[in-house]
C-alpha positions in Angstrom: 35.4 -37.4 -44.1 36.4 -36.6 -40.3 38.6 -33.8 -41.3 35.8 -32.0 -43.2 33.5 -32.3 -40.2 36.3 -30.8 -38.1 37.0 -28.1 -40.6 33.5 -27.1 -41.0 32.6 -27.0 -37.3 35.7 -24.9 -36.4 34.6 -21.3 -35.5 35.6 -18.6 -37.6 36.0 -15.4 -35.7 36.8 -13.3 -39.0 33.6 -14.5 -40.6 31.6 -13.8 -37.6 32.7 -10.2 -37.2 32.3 -9.7 -40.7 28.7 -11.0 -40.8 27.7 -9.2 -37.7 29.7 -6.1 -37.9 26.8 -3.5 -37.4 25.0 -5.8 -34.8 28.2 -5.5 -32.8 28.7 -1.7 -33.4 25.0 -1.0 -32.2 25.6 -3.3 -29.1 28.5 -1.7 -28.2 27.2 1.7 -28.8 24.0 0.7 -26.6 26.0 -0.4 -23.8 28.3 2.7 -23.9 25.1 5.3 -24.0 23.5 3.2 -21.2 26.5 3.6 -19.1 26.7 7.3 -19.7 23.1 7.7 -18.9 23.4 5.8 -15.8 26.2 8.0 -14.7 24.5 11.4 -15.4 21.3 10.2 -13.7 23.4 9.2 -10.7 24.9 12.7 -10.7 21.7 14.2 -11.0 20.3 12.7 -8.1 23.3 13.2 -6.0 22.8 17.1 -6.9 19.1 17.0 -6.2 19.9 15.4 -2.9 22.5 18.1 -2.0 20.0 20.7 -2.8 17.3 19.3 -0.8 19.8 19.1 2.2 20.7 22.6 1.7 17.1 23.7 1.6 16.5 21.6 4.8 19.5 23.5 6.7 18.5 26.8 5.6 15.0 26.1 6.8 16.4 25.3 10.3 18.2 28.5 10.4 15.4 30.5 9.4 13.3 28.7 12.4 16.3 29.8 14.7 16.1 33.4 13.4 12.4 33.5 14.0 11.3 33.5 10.0 8.8 31.1 10.2 7.2 31.9 6.9 10.3 31.4 4.9 11.1 28.2 6.6 7.7 26.9 6.0 7.9 27.7 2.3 11.2 25.6 2.2 9.9 22.7 4.2 6.9 22.6 2.0 8.8 22.4 -1.0 11.0 19.5 0.6 7.9 17.6 1.6 6.7 17.8 -1.9 10.1 16.5 -3.4 9.3 13.3 -1.6 12.9 12.3 -0.6 13.0 9.5 1.8 14.9 11.1 4.5 14.3 15.0 4.2 10.7 14.8 3.7 9.7 13.1 6.8 12.2 15.4 8.6 10.7 18.4 7.1 7.3 17.5 8.5 8.8 16.8 12.0 10.4 20.4 11.7 7.0 22.0 10.9 5.0 20.0 13.8 7.8 20.6 16.3 8.1 24.2 15.6 4.2 24.7 15.3 4.8 26.4 12.1 1.2 25.5 10.8 -1.9 26.1 12.7 -4.3 24.6 10.4 -4.6 21.0 11.4 -6.1 20.0 7.8 -3.2 21.3 6.2 -0.5 19.3 8.6 -2.7 16.3 7.6 -2.3 16.7 4.0 1.5 16.9 4.6 1.1 13.6 6.5 -0.6 12.0 3.6 2.2 13.4 1.1 4.9 11.8 3.5 3.1 8.3 3.9 2.1 8.2 0.2 5.9 8.6 -0.5 6.9 5.2 -2.6 10.5 5.9 -1.5 10.0 5.5 2.3 10.7 2.0 3.8 7.6 0.2 5.6 8.7 1.1 9.1 9.1 4.8 8.5 5.5 4.8 7.1 4.2 3.1 9.8 5.7 5.4 12.1 4.1 8.3 10.3 0.7 6.7 10.2 0.9 6.1 13.9 2.3 10.0 14.4 -0.6 11.1 12.1 -3.2 9.3 14.4 -1.8 11.0 17.5 -1.6 14.2 15.9 -5.4 14.0 15.1 -6.0 13.7 19.0 -9.4 13.7 20.3 -10.9 14.6 16.8 -10.1 11.1 15.5 -13.0 8.7 15.9 -13.1 4.9 16.6 -13.3 3.7 12.8 -10.4 6.0 11.8 -8.3 4.8 14.5 -8.8 1.3 13.9 -8.4 1.7 10.1 -5.1 3.6 10.7 -3.6 1.5 13.2 -4.9 -2.1 12.5 -2.6 -2.8 9.6 0.3 -1.7 12.0 -1.1 -4.1 14.7 -1.5 -7.0 12.2 1.8 -6.8 10.7 5.2 -7.6 12.3 6.1 -3.9 12.7 8.4 -2.4 15.3 5.3 0.0 16.0 2.9 -3.0 16.6 3.2 -2.8 20.5 3.1 1.0 20.5 -0.1 1.2 18.4 -1.8 -1.7 20.3 -1.1 0.3 23.5 -2.5 3.4 21.8 -5.6 1.9 21.0 -6.1 0.4 24.2 -5.7 3.8 26.1 -8.0 5.3 23.4 -10.9 2.8 24.7 -10.0 3.3 28.5 -10.3 7.0 27.8 -13.7 6.8 26.5 -14.8 4.6 29.3 -15.1 1.3 27.1 -13.3 -1.2 29.4 -14.8 -4.1 27.8 -13.5 -3.1 24.6 -10.2 -2.5 25.7 -10.0 -5.8 27.3 -11.4 -7.5 24.2 -8.7 -5.8 22.1 -6.1 -6.6 24.7 -6.8 -10.3 24.5 -7.2 -10.2 20.7 -3.8 -8.6 20.0 -1.9 -11.2 22.1 
């Protein structure tokens, strides 16, 4: 009787493969197709990144050649691509070279860069801070606080810089008590 139990419990690979032949073929095909799709997707992303970098470099050359309209068009395309490196860099080029005179349009670019889900948190915080600075005197107190308080309340690298900016804002408005209150509340 013990021999029957041992014979019955012994795993038979031949029977297993015969019974699950189609399942194994489908599973193998699915794995192979998944690998191929992943390789194609990675190659596509690599090609896209190369194209974006080429556009960025072309835009920089056009700026040097004093062709701001063509360079602006390329930089706008880059911002819309939401690349984690080149989109913020494109916005920096637009601002540094004063390619757009309309502040509202630049603020829209800031929003597109900040809303990029591929950006890390510190880069987003930096661009929120840059946007606040870019707004300059046109910013009101509520907007300033709503932009910078999340940075100050986090452990961001930009926490102290944002805090100093708000203190200076209050000091420039002659609101010394608010500046002092703010200073003590952020320590």
